[in-house]
N, C-alpha and C positions, 0 to 999 in steps of 0.2 A: 444590474445590480452589482455593486462592488463586493468582492469576494469576502472581505472582512465583515460585511453586513449580512451575510447568509446565516440563518437560524439553524443552530445544531441542537440536538438532544444531548443533555448532560446526564450521564450514567454513573452509576456506583460500582464498587468492586465486584458486584455480581451481574454487571451489565444490565442493570434495571434503570429505566428512565426516572431521574429525580428532579429534572428541571429542563429548561431551554435558555439559550444565550446566543448572541451574534459571534460568529466565528472569531472574529478579532478579540473580542472579550474572552472567549474560551481559551485562546492561546496565551492572552496577557495573564490571566489569572490561574493558568495551569489546570483547568477543568478537565476531568476525563470525558471523553467522547467515543464516536465509533468511526472506523475507517475500513475500507475494502482494498484488496490488493489482488489484481487479476493478471495472471501470467498468460500472455497471448502467444500461440504458436501458429506458424503459417503451414501451408500444405506439405512443406518439406520438414517439419517438426522443428524449425529454427524459431528462436525466442526473440520477441520484440524487445529491443533495448533502446532507450533514449535518454537524452540529457535535458533536464529541466531548464525552463528560460530563467533568465536573471531576475525576473520580476515576480517570482513565486514568493508566497508569504513565508513559507518554511523551506529550508533545504534548496535555495536557488542555485542553479548551475551545476547541480550534481547529477550523476547518472542513476538510473533506476531500471530494473529488469521487470518491474510491474507497472501497469496502468491502474488508476483507481483514484481515490480521494476519500473526503469525509462523507459520511452518511447524513443527509439533510434530516430535519425535524419531522418526525412522524413517517420517515421513509424506512423500508425494511433493507437489510443487507443485500438481498438478492436483487431488489430493484435498483439500489445504488451501484452494484457491481455492473449490471447491464447498462445503465445510463453512463457510468463513468467510462466504461470500456468503449462504448459506442462514440461518446464525445471525444476522448483522447485519441482513438484511432482514426476518427473520422469515417466510420463505417455504419451504414444503416443496415438493419436486418440481421445484426449479429445473433447467434444462437445464445440462450441464457448461459452464462458461465456456470461451471460446475463448482459447488462449494466443496472445500477439502477439510479445512479445520479452522478453529478460532483461537487466538491467544491474546494475552494482554501485553501490550508493549509499554515498558516504562523507560524513557530515556534518562541519561544522566545529564552530561553537558555536551549534547551531540548536535548542537545547532550549527549551521554553516556560518563560515567566516567569524567564529567566535561567539555567535549569539546563542543564548541559552534557551533551550526548549524545555518548558516546564510541564506541559500537558503530558498525560498518559492516554492511551487509546486502545479499546478493544478492536482487534484487527482480525478480519475473516479473510482467508486466502482462497482464491479461485483459479480455475483454468479455463481457457476458452481457445477454440479453433477459429482463426480469421482467414478465410479464403479470398476475401475480396481485397482489392488495393487499399492500402491505408492512406489517409490524408490527415495527418495529425494536426490539432490546432496550434496555430502559430503562437498563440499567448501561452500555450502550455509546454510546447516541445520545441527546443532549440535545434535538435539533431535526432535522427533516428536511423535504425537498421534492424533487420532481422538477423540475428547471429546463430551459428550453431552452438549447441550448449557447450561444447568443448572450448570454443573460443570464448564464451562468456566466462567459463571457469578460469580460463587463462587471464581474462582481464580483471578478475576480482582484486588482485594485489597491485594493478597498475592504475586503474581509474578511481576517481573519488566517487562513491556511492552513498545515496541517502541511506542514514543509518536504519531507519525502520525497514526499508526494502531489503537491505542486507540482512537484517534479523529474520524477515519473513522467508528469504531465500534459504537461509541456513536452516530454518525450521522445515521448509519444503524438503530439503534433501534429507534430513532426518526422518520426516514422515514417509518419504519413499522408501528408506532403508527399514522402516518398521521399528526405528530405535528411539521414537519421541514419546513413548509412554501410552497407556491405553486411552487416556482422555483426548489425545490429539489424533488418534487414528480415524475417528469418525467425523464426518461433516458436522459443523456446529459445535464441536466439543469446546468447552471452555476451561481455562486454567484458573482455578479459584484457590490454589494453595499458596499464593503469595510468591511464587517463583517469578523471578525477574528475567525477561528476555531482553539480551543486548545484542548489539551488532556482531559480537564476537570477532571472527577472522575477517569479516567485510571491512574494506578500508573506508574510513570516514574522513 
């Protein structure tokens, strides 16, 4: 099936399902939907970093420190996180990713190569330990490596990153530091106060 034809749940400002539509239509009409972000670490605590392929529907050829993607119609966040992590890493039998927090991502004009991204998405952030060798999907991942977190931090100002991933990583750092507010400290917490999450210092 073409990625643009995948059916997604359309959700409201409270993350309640209000309809369904093909992914291409969701992006074209700027409909709010759901996504998962999974930070994968290896046995040495290094983080899986990759560059997206040039054929991706959104943010082609940009770097990302998360694996993940959209949540399918009728699919739970947790099931989507396990499915997407397994598919993108090319690893069977991953443990279920651990949910950390949820936030509403609302982009401005952050599309790659000048393209406008109009959709917003409820985003749940996870972590998972990957001990098996990775075999990323060629259609999803153009380059990959496990990087020490210090090197990843150093690359934030050098490489071009997907803006929603950069926003999620900034939020993850705040979450670890305990400075992200009570709603984001527990898994599954949702921002419903209209606060906009942007890439901030992450390069776009």
